[in-house]
N, CA, C and O atoms as a Tinker XYZ file with bonds, in Angstrom:
   384  protein
     1  N      4.573000   17.658000    3.038000    73     2
     2  CA     3.281000   16.729000    2.540000    64     1     3
     3  C      2.400000   16.812000    3.499000    63     2     4     5
     4  O      1.280000   16.409000    3.183000    81     3
     5  N      2.508000   17.141000    4.409000    73     3     6
     6  CA     1.782000   17.005000    5.904000    64     5     7
     7  C     -0.031000   17.210000    5.288000    63     6     8     9
     8  O     -0.849000   17.023000    6.189000    81     7
     9  N     -0.459000   17.456000    4.308000    73     7    10
    10  CA    -2.226000   17.709000    4.267000    64     9    11
    11  C     -2.453000   16.601000    3.331000    63    10    12    13
    12  O     -3.351000   16.524000    2.492000    81    11
    13  N     -1.483000   15.717000    3.594000    73    11    14
    14  CA    -1.805000   14.404000    3.187000    64    13    15
    15  C     -2.386000   13.202000    4.291000    63    14    16    17
    16  O     -1.626000   12.844000    5.191000    81    15
    17  N     -4.011000   12.490000    4.163000    73    15    18
    18  CA    -4.274000   11.874000    4.686000    64    17    19
    19  C     -3.955000   10.215000    4.528000    63    18    20    21
    20  O     -3.392000    9.891000    3.483000    81    19
    21  N     -4.213000    9.365000    5.303000    73    19    22
    22  CA    -3.615000    7.569000    4.820000    64    21    23
    23  C     -5.036000    7.307000    6.140000    63    22    24    25
    24  O     -5.357000    7.677000    7.270000    81    23
    25  N     -5.582000    6.265000    4.824000    73    23    26
    26  CA    -6.850000    5.401000    6.015000    64    25    27
    27  C     -6.720000    4.294000    5.676000    63    26    28    29
    28  O     -5.795000    4.132000    4.880000    81    27
    29  N     -7.249000    3.457000    5.937000    73    27    30
    30  CA    -7.518000    1.965000    5.903000    64    29    31
    31  C     -8.975000    1.640000    5.753000    63    30    32    33
    32  O     -9.653000    1.802000    6.768000    81    31
    33  N     -9.473000    1.288000    4.864000    73    31    34
    34  CA   -10.616000    0.830000    4.105000    64    33    35
    35  C    -11.310000   -0.511000    4.271000    63    34    36    37
    36  O    -11.448000   -1.129000    3.214000    81    35
    37  N    -11.710000   -1.012000    5.212000    73    35    38
    38  CA   -11.500000   -2.638000    5.281000    64    37    39
    39  C    -12.309000   -3.021000    4.473000    63    38    40    41
    40  O    -12.120000   -4.101000    3.914000    81    39
    41  N    -13.911000   -1.914000    4.065000    73    39    42
    42  CA   -14.869000   -2.751000    3.644000    64    41    43
    43  C    -15.066000   -3.080000    2.470000    63    42    44    45
    44  O    -15.635000   -3.985000    1.860000    81    43
    45  N    -13.783000   -1.064000    1.995000    73    43    46
    46  CA   -13.850000   -1.752000    0.684000    64    45    47
    47  C    -12.619000   -2.023000    0.162000    63    46    48    49
    48  O    -12.208000   -1.458000   -0.852000    81    47
    49  N    -11.897000   -2.971000    0.863000    73    47    50
    50  CA   -10.742000   -3.974000    0.778000    64    49    51
    51  C     -9.307000   -3.252000    0.252000    63    50    52    53
    52  O     -8.538000   -3.786000   -0.547000    81    51
    53  N     -9.111000   -1.952000    0.857000    73    51    54
    54  CA    -8.354000   -0.742000    0.208000    64    53    55
    55  C     -7.963000    0.045000    1.072000    63    54    56    57
    56  O     -8.728000    0.459000    1.942000    81    55
    57  N     -6.305000    0.509000    0.972000    73    55    58
    58  CA    -5.985000    1.727000    1.602000    64    57    59
    59  C     -5.898000    2.889000    0.335000    63    58    60    61
    60  O     -5.626000    2.792000   -0.862000    81    59
    61  N     -6.307000    4.148000    1.315000    73    59    62
    62  CA    -6.269000    5.439000    0.758000    64    61    63
    63  C     -5.314000    6.309000    0.993000    63    62    64    65
    64  O     -4.690000    6.094000    2.032000    81    63
    65  N     -4.983000    7.249000    0.355000    73    63    66
    66  CA    -4.649000    8.599000    0.627000    64    65    67
    67  C     -5.050000    9.747000   -0.322000    63    66    68    69
    68  O     -5.293000    9.711000   -1.528000    81    67
    69  N     -5.054000   10.687000    0.477000    73    67    70
    70  CA    -5.826000   12.063000   -0.078000    64    69    71
    71  C     -5.085000   13.067000    0.305000    63    70    72    73
    72  O     -4.530000   13.022000    1.403000    81    71
    73  N     -4.971000   13.949000   -0.380000    73    71    74
    74  CA    -4.159000   14.974000   -0.327000    64    73    75
    75  C     -5.516000   15.916000    0.139000    63    74    76    77
    76  O     -6.400000   15.705000   -0.692000    81    75
    77  N     -5.954000   16.833000    1.130000    73    75    78
    78  CA    -7.185000   17.732000    1.701000    64    77    79
    79  C     -8.376000   17.032000    1.409000    63    78    80    81
    80  O     -8.882000   16.385000    2.326000    81    79
    81  N     -9.009000   17.046000    0.106000    73    79    82
    82  CA   -10.433000   16.224000    0.193000    64    81    83
    83  C    -10.213000   15.387000   -1.093000    63    82    84    85
    84  O    -11.131000   14.568000   -1.123000    81    83
    85  N     -9.741000   15.294000   -1.721000    73    83    86
    86  CA    -8.756000   14.450000   -3.007000    64    85    87
    87  C     -8.533000   13.495000   -2.398000    63    86    88    89
    88  O     -7.925000   13.399000   -1.332000    81    87
    89  N     -9.145000   12.474000   -3.202000    73    87    90
    90  CA    -8.427000   10.711000   -3.495000    64    89    91
    91  C     -7.084000   11.004000   -4.688000    63    90    92    93
    92  O     -7.112000   11.211000   -5.901000    81    91
    93  N     -6.311000   10.937000   -4.007000    73    91    94
    94  CA    -5.141000   10.667000   -5.039000    64    93    95
    95  C     -4.798000    9.492000   -5.757000    63    94    96    97
    96  O     -4.699000    9.198000   -6.948000    81    95
    97  N     -4.609000    8.766000   -4.403000    73    95    98
    98  CA    -3.953000    7.202000   -4.641000    64    97    99
    99  C     -4.978000    5.896000   -3.949000    63    98   100   101
   100  O     -5.720000    6.003000   -2.972000    81    99
   101  N     -4.764000    4.799000   -4.712000    73    99   102
   102  CA    -5.460000    3.834000   -3.544000    64   101   103
   103  C     -4.837000    2.145000   -4.063000    63   102   104   105
   104  O     -4.676000    1.586000   -5.148000    81   103
   105  N     -4.678000    1.866000   -2.979000    73   103   106
   106  CA    -3.996000    0.007000   -3.194000    64   105   107
   107  C     -5.107000   -0.742000   -2.580000    63   106   108   109
   108  O     -5.581000   -0.880000   -1.452000    81   107
   109  N     -5.297000   -1.107000   -3.596000    73   107   110
   110  CA    -6.270000   -2.686000   -3.030000    64   109   111
   111  C     -5.769000   -4.041000   -2.423000    63   110   112   113
   112  O     -4.577000   -4.073000   -2.117000    81   111
   113  N     -6.129000   -4.577000   -2.321000    73   111   114
   114  CA    -5.475000   -5.938000   -1.437000    64   113   115
   115  C     -7.122000   -7.008000   -1.156000    63   114   116   117
   116  O     -8.342000   -6.896000   -1.038000    81   115
   117  N     -6.044000   -7.977000   -1.174000    73   115   118
   118  CA    -6.899000   -9.388000   -0.496000    64   117   119
   119  C     -6.455000   -9.567000    0.887000    63   118   120   121
   120  O     -5.281000   -9.295000    1.141000    81   119
   121  N     -7.206000   -9.974000    1.792000    73   119   122
   122  CA    -6.369000  -10.926000    2.699000    64   121   123
   123  C     -7.022000  -12.106000    3.567000    63   122   124   125
   124  O     -8.053000  -11.969000    4.227000    81   123
   125  N     -6.544000  -12.854000    3.504000    73   123   126
   126  CA    -7.018000  -14.294000    3.900000    64   125   127
   127  C     -6.629000  -14.834000    5.170000    63   126   128   129
   128  O     -6.366000  -16.029000    5.302000    81   127
   129  N     -6.573000  -13.876000    6.257000    73   127   130
   130  CA    -5.884000  -14.104000    7.364000    64   129   131
   131  C     -4.993000  -14.369000    7.759000    63   130   132   133
   132  O     -4.977000  -14.580000    8.972000    81   131
   133  N     -4.114000  -14.471000    7.219000    73   131   134
   134  CA    -2.281000  -14.901000    7.000000    64   133   135
   135  C     -1.877000  -13.918000    6.276000    63   134   136   137
   136  O     -1.058000  -13.076000    6.645000    81   135
   137  N     -2.440000  -13.963000    5.168000    73   135   138
   138  CA    -1.656000  -13.109000    3.888000    64   137   139
   139  C     -2.238000  -12.092000    3.988000    63   138   140   141
   140  O     -3.354000  -12.007000    4.500000    81   139
   141  N     -1.222000  -10.592000    3.251000    73   139   142
   142  CA    -2.391000   -9.556000    2.706000    64   141   143
   143  C     -1.709000   -9.333000    1.080000    63   142   144   145
   144  O     -0.735000   -8.750000    0.604000    81   143
   145  N     -2.545000   -9.944000    0.709000    73   143   146
   146  CA    -2.107000   -9.591000   -1.617000    64   145   147
   147  C     -2.531000   -8.554000   -1.598000    63   146   148   149
   148  O     -3.687000   -8.227000   -1.331000    81   147
   149  N     -1.356000   -7.683000   -1.972000    73   147   150
   150  CA    -1.823000   -6.271000   -2.449000    64   149   151
   151  C     -1.452000   -6.368000   -3.581000    63   150   152   153
   152  O     -0.386000   -6.765000   -4.051000    81   151
   153  N     -3.063000   -5.705000   -4.386000    73   151   154
   154  CA    -3.198000   -6.314000   -5.979000    64   153   155
   155  C     -3.294000   -5.379000   -6.925000    63   154   156   157
   156  O     -3.250000   -5.720000   -8.107000    81   155
   157  N     -3.469000   -3.789000   -6.488000    73   155   158
   158  CA    -3.243000   -2.757000   -7.247000    64   157   159
   159  C     -3.195000   -1.671000   -6.596000    63   158   160   161
   160  O     -3.884000   -1.308000   -5.643000    81   159
   161  N     -2.056000   -0.963000   -7.330000    73   159   162
   162  CA    -2.006000    0.685000   -6.399000    64   161   163
   163  C     -2.373000    1.559000   -7.563000    63   162   164   165
   164  O     -2.043000    0.920000   -8.562000    81   163
   165  N     -2.886000    2.688000   -7.917000    73   163   166
   166  CA    -3.453000    3.353000   -8.656000    64   165   167
   167  C     -3.255000    4.552000   -8.195000    63   166   168   169
   168  O     -3.181000    4.632000   -6.969000    81   167
   169  N     -3.122000    5.731000   -8.939000    73   167   170
   170  CA    -2.682000    6.803000   -8.619000    64   169   171
   171  C     -3.961000    7.624000   -9.071000    63   170   172   173
   172  O     -4.304000    6.725000   -9.838000    81   171
   173  N     -4.919000    8.537000   -9.236000    73   171   174
   174  CA    -5.588000    9.450000  -10.232000    64   173   175
   175  C     -4.612000   10.132000  -11.134000    63   174   176   177
   176  O     -3.624000   10.711000  -10.683000    81   175
   177  N     -4.977000   10.042000  -12.817000    73   175   178
   178  CA    -3.863000   10.584000  -13.451000    64   177   179
   179  C     -3.396000   11.714000  -13.080000    63   178   180   181
   180  O     -2.239000   12.128000  -13.018000    81   179
   181  N     -4.987000   12.471000  -12.688000    73   179   182
   182  CA    -4.078000   14.244000  -12.397000    64   181   183
   183  C     -2.752000   14.313000  -11.388000    63   182   184   185
   184  O     -1.848000   15.145000  -11.462000    81   183
   185  N     -2.865000   13.271000  -10.466000    73   183   186
   186  CA    -2.205000   13.383000   -9.449000    64   185   187
   187  C     -0.680000   12.138000   -9.450000    63   186   188   189
   188  O     -0.118000   11.484000   -8.572000    81   187
   189  N     -0.524000   12.282000  -10.673000    73   187   190
   190  CA     0.636000   10.825000  -10.856000    64   189   191
   191  C      1.828000   11.779000  -10.972000    63   190   192   193
   192  O      1.747000   12.839000  -11.592000    81   191
   193  N      3.114000   11.297000  -10.253000    73   191   194
   194  CA     4.622000   11.863000  -10.635000    64   193   195
   195  C      4.772000   12.615000   -9.749000    63   194   196   197
   196  O      5.606000   13.518000   -9.818000    81   195
   197  N      3.801000   12.373000   -8.435000    73   195   198
   198  CA     4.522000   13.146000   -7.530000    64   197   199
   199  C      4.672000   12.226000   -5.760000    63   198   200   201
   200  O      4.800000   12.696000   -4.630000    81   199
   201  N      4.582000   10.817000   -6.248000    73   199   202
   202  CA     5.187000    9.852000   -5.498000    64   201   203
   203  C      4.644000    9.195000   -4.442000    63   202   204   205
   204  O      4.993000    8.365000   -3.603000    81   203
   205  N      2.816000   10.386000   -5.009000    73   203   206
   206  CA     1.610000    9.397000   -4.124000    64   205   207
   207  C      2.018000    7.807000   -3.762000    63   206   208   209
   208  O      2.264000    7.413000   -2.622000    81   207
   209  N      2.035000    7.073000   -4.834000    73   207   210
   210  CA     2.292000    6.157000   -4.870000    64   209   211
   211  C      2.949000    4.945000   -3.716000    63   210   212   213
   212  O      2.487000    3.975000   -3.115000    81   211
   213  N      3.935000    5.452000   -3.787000    73   211   214
   214  CA     4.917000    5.132000   -3.263000    64   213   215
   215  C      4.894000    5.363000   -1.617000    63   214   216   217
   216  O      5.420000    4.586000   -0.820000    81   215
   217  N      4.304000    6.377000   -1.320000    73   215   218
   218  CA     3.793000    6.790000    0.218000    64   217   219
   219  C      3.237000    5.963000    0.468000    63   218   220   221
   220  O      3.531000    5.252000    1.429000    81   219
   221  N      2.098000    5.722000   -0.404000    73   219   222
   222  CA     0.743000    5.382000    0.177000    64   221   223
   223  C      1.221000    3.516000    0.449000    63   222   224   225
   224  O      0.600000    2.791000    1.226000    81   223
   225  N      2.528000    3.016000   -0.462000    73   223   226
   226  CA     2.427000    1.329000   -0.439000    64   225   227
   227  C      3.717000    1.521000    1.161000    63   226   228   229
   228  O      3.529000    0.616000    1.975000    81   227
   229  N      4.691000    2.384000    1.515000    73   227   230
   230  CA     5.376000    2.591000    2.352000    64   229   231
   231  C      4.145000    2.426000    3.652000    63   230   232   233
   232  O      4.034000    1.368000    4.272000    81   231
   233  N      3.215000    3.717000    3.954000    73   231   234
   234  CA     2.345000    3.843000    4.723000    64   233   235
   235  C      1.062000    1.745000    5.402000    63   234   236   237
   236  O      0.922000    1.221000    6.507000    81   235
   237  N      0.500000    1.337000    3.917000    73   235   238
   238  CA     0.055000    0.383000    4.168000    64   237   239
   239  C      1.614000   -0.675000    4.629000    63   238   240   241
   240  O      1.632000   -1.025000    5.809000    81   239
   241  N      2.278000   -0.930000    4.145000    73   239   242
   242  CA     3.527000   -2.116000    4.531000    64   241   243
   243  C      3.725000   -1.499000    6.161000    63   242   244   245
   244  O      4.096000   -2.388000    6.927000    81   243
   245  N      3.641000   -0.864000    6.468000    73   243   246
   246  CA     3.562000   -0.044000    7.784000    64   245   247
   247  C      3.108000   -0.636000    8.688000    63   246   248   249
   248  O      3.636000   -1.234000    9.625000    81   247
   249  N      1.642000   -0.394000    8.277000    73   247   250
   250  CA     0.603000   -0.904000    9.085000    64   249   251
   251  C     -0.117000   -2.459000    9.081000    63   250   252   253
   252  O     -1.134000   -2.755000    9.709000    81   251
   253  N      0.580000   -3.257000    8.317000    73   251   254
   254  CA     0.420000   -4.529000    8.099000    64   253   255
   255  C      1.593000   -4.953000    9.608000    63   254   256   257
   256  O      1.295000   -5.498000   10.671000    81   255
   257  N      2.902000   -4.454000    9.134000    73   255   258
   258  CA     3.857000   -4.860000    9.317000    64   257   259
   259  C      3.461000   -4.479000   11.363000    63   258   260   261
   260  O      3.348000   -5.376000   12.200000    81   259
   261  N      3.360000   -3.249000   11.606000    73   259   262
   262  CA     2.987000   -3.470000   13.247000    64   261   263
   263  C      1.541000   -4.110000   13.916000    63   262   264   265
   264  O      1.219000   -4.046000   15.102000    81   263
   265  N      0.792000   -4.727000   12.834000    73   263   266
   266  CA    -0.363000   -5.265000   13.638000    64   265   267
   267  C      0.147000   -6.475000   13.849000    63   266   268   269
   268  O     -0.522000   -7.239000   14.544000    81   267
   269  N      1.432000   -6.936000   13.310000    73   267   270
   270  CA     2.371000   -8.112000   13.468000    64   269   271
   271  C      1.284000   -9.525000   13.150000    63   270   272   273
   272  O      1.656000  -10.557000   13.710000    81   271
   273  N      0.162000   -9.618000   12.415000    73   271   274
   274  CA    -0.631000  -11.489000   12.282000    64   273   275
   275  C     -0.262000  -11.666000   10.619000    63   274   276   277
   276  O     -0.525000  -12.832000   10.324000    81   275
   277  N      0.121000  -11.113000    9.736000    73   275   278
   278  CA    -0.218000  -10.837000    8.302000    64   277   279
   279  C      1.600000  -10.803000    7.996000    63   278   280   281
   280  O      2.513000  -10.624000    8.803000    81   279
   281  N      1.638000  -11.009000    6.756000    73   279   282
   282  CA     2.362000  -11.017000    5.821000    64   281   283
   283  C      2.296000  -10.420000    4.647000    63   282   284   285
   284  O      1.151000  -10.055000    4.376000    81   283
   285  N      2.878000  -10.246000    4.062000    73   283   286
   286  CA     2.537000   -9.133000    2.473000    64   285   287
   287  C      3.247000   -9.487000    1.190000    63   286   288   289
   288  O      4.381000   -9.113000    0.891000    81   287
   289  N      2.140000  -10.553000    0.180000    73   287   290
   290  CA     1.817000  -10.443000   -1.026000    64   289   291
   291  C      2.233000   -9.565000   -1.912000    63   290   292   293
   292  O      1.337000   -8.723000   -1.975000    81   291
   293  N      3.228000   -9.233000   -2.755000    73   291   294
   294  CA     3.397000   -8.028000   -3.568000    64   293   295
   295  C      2.600000   -8.656000   -5.178000    63   294   296   297
   296  O      3.291000   -9.030000   -6.125000    81   295
   297  N      1.530000   -8.659000   -5.194000    73   295   298
   298  CA     1.011000   -8.867000   -6.575000    64   297   299
   299  C      0.900000   -7.892000   -7.317000    63   298   300   301
   300  O      1.299000   -8.104000   -8.462000    81   299
   301  N      0.541000   -6.974000   -7.132000    73   299   302
   302  CA     1.053000   -5.508000   -7.899000    64   301   303
   303  C      2.189000   -5.432000   -8.347000    63   302   304   305
   304  O      3.053000   -5.956000   -7.646000    81   303
   305  N      2.500000   -4.977000   -9.247000    73   303   306
   306  CA     3.481000   -4.954000  -10.374000    64   305   307
   307  C      4.150000   -3.467000   -9.476000    63   306   308   309
   308  O      4.977000   -3.966000   -8.713000    81   307
   309  N      4.152000   -2.382000   -9.313000    73   307   310
   310  CA     4.106000   -1.500000   -8.313000    64   309   311
   311  C      4.534000   -1.914000   -7.000000    63   310   312   313
   312  O      5.315000   -1.155000   -6.426000    81   311
   313  N      4.088000   -3.228000   -6.267000    73   311   314
   314  CA     4.765000   -3.249000   -5.446000    64   313   315
   315  C      5.859000   -3.896000   -5.211000    63   314   316   317
   316  O      6.796000   -3.508000   -4.513000    81   315
   317  N      5.738000   -5.179000   -5.950000    73   315   318
   318  CA     6.570000   -5.959000   -6.349000    64   317   319
   319  C      8.217000   -4.832000   -6.170000    63   318   320   321
   320  O      9.184000   -5.059000   -5.444000    81   319
   321  N      7.989000   -3.613000   -7.152000    73   319   322
   322  CA     8.630000   -2.781000   -7.528000    64   321   323
   323  C      9.464000   -1.902000   -6.733000    63   322   324   325
   324  O     10.594000   -1.519000   -7.035000    81   323
   325  N      8.591000   -1.525000   -5.348000    73   323   326
   326  CA     8.835000   -0.698000   -4.207000    64   325   327
   327  C      9.374000   -1.931000   -3.070000    63   326   328   329
   328  O      9.852000   -1.496000   -2.022000    81   327
   329  N      9.337000   -2.827000   -3.176000    73   327   330
   330  CA     9.838000   -3.972000   -2.067000    64   329   331
   331  C     11.247000   -4.064000   -2.896000    63   330   332   333
   332  O     12.169000   -3.898000   -2.098000    81   331
   333  N     11.585000   -4.212000   -3.841000    73   331   334
   334  CA    12.717000   -4.618000   -4.668000    64   333   335
   335  C     13.355000   -2.941000   -4.320000    63   334   336   337
   336  O     14.308000   -2.888000   -3.543000    81   335
   337  N     12.989000   -2.052000   -4.713000    73   335   338
   338  CA    14.009000   -0.625000   -4.094000    64   337   339
   339  C     14.048000   -0.182000   -2.594000    63   338   340   341
   340  O     14.534000    0.863000   -2.159000    81   339
   341  N     13.035000   -1.850000   -1.423000    73   339   342
   342  CA    13.459000   -1.332000   -0.348000    64   341   343
   343  C     13.744000   -2.645000    0.720000    63   342   344   345
   344  O     13.020000   -2.925000    1.675000    81   343
   345  N     14.619000   -3.161000    0.432000    73   343   346
   346  CA    15.103000   -4.591000    0.675000    64   345   347
   347  C     15.161000   -4.473000    1.655000    63   346   348   349
   348  O     15.356000   -5.609000    2.088000    81   347
   349  N     15.106000   -3.390000    2.948000    73   347   350
   350  CA    15.073000   -3.081000    4.490000    64   349   351
   351  C     13.586000   -4.317000    4.974000    63   350   352   353
   352  O     13.476000   -5.266000    5.751000    81   351
   353  N     12.744000   -3.657000    4.076000    73   351   354
   354  CA    11.167000   -4.055000    4.564000    64   353   355
   355  C     10.765000   -5.675000    4.261000    63   354   356   357
   356  O      9.680000   -6.249000    4.347000    81   355
   357  N     12.430000   -6.282000    3.774000    73   355   358
   358  CA    11.599000   -7.652000    2.709000    64   357   359
   359  C     11.420000   -8.383000    4.128000    63   358   360   361
   360  O     10.662000   -9.308000    3.837000    81   359
   361  N     11.622000   -8.459000    5.139000    73   359   362
   362  CA    10.967000   -9.397000    6.567000    64   361   363
   363  C      9.607000   -9.223000    6.745000    63   362   364   365
   364  O      9.218000   -9.728000    7.798000    81   363
   365  N      8.477000   -8.517000    5.880000    73   363   366
   366  CA     7.359000   -8.716000    6.316000    64   365   367
   367  C      6.379000   -9.589000    4.838000    63   366   368   369
   368  O      5.201000   -9.538000    4.484000    81   367
   369  N      7.598000  -10.327000    4.318000    73   367   370
   370  CA     6.956000  -10.664000    3.455000    64   369   371
   371  C      6.905000  -11.815000    2.964000    63   370   372   373
   372  O      7.909000  -12.506000    2.789000    81   371
   373  N      5.614000  -12.204000    2.649000    73   371   374
   374  CA     5.274000  -13.849000    2.460000    64   373   375
   375  C      6.090000  -14.980000    2.009000    63   374   376   377
   376  O      7.113000  -14.309000    2.144000    81   375
   377  N      6.324000  -15.567000    1.792000    73   375   378
   378  CA     7.005000  -16.511000    1.229000    64   377   379
   379  C      6.209000  -17.317000    0.304000    63   378   380   381
   380  O      4.997000  -17.314000    0.524000    81   379
   381  N      6.652000  -18.035000   -0.726000    73   379   382
   382  CA     6.152000  -17.786000   -2.144000    64   381   383
   383  C      6.191000  -19.363000   -2.331000    63   382   384
   384  O      5.858000  -19.866000   -3.404000    81   383
């Protein structure tokens, strides 16, 4: 999937995944300065079923983790399920 590009669009409070010129998936968030609440993962219906939301979630979590100054709160059910399937990434989760 080398034709995929990941971008952070802070002006829109979201992460984006594109395949070529097509926007395939977005991950909306709210950032309060200490916690990034991942609020909605959405894949364009014609692109569903290819794992794009998982790729986008992994890349967004990796970027937040690499910054080192924020914790992640998985508000969106999809993101919560992604963390359940990837317990090795739980170190970045905000405590409730």
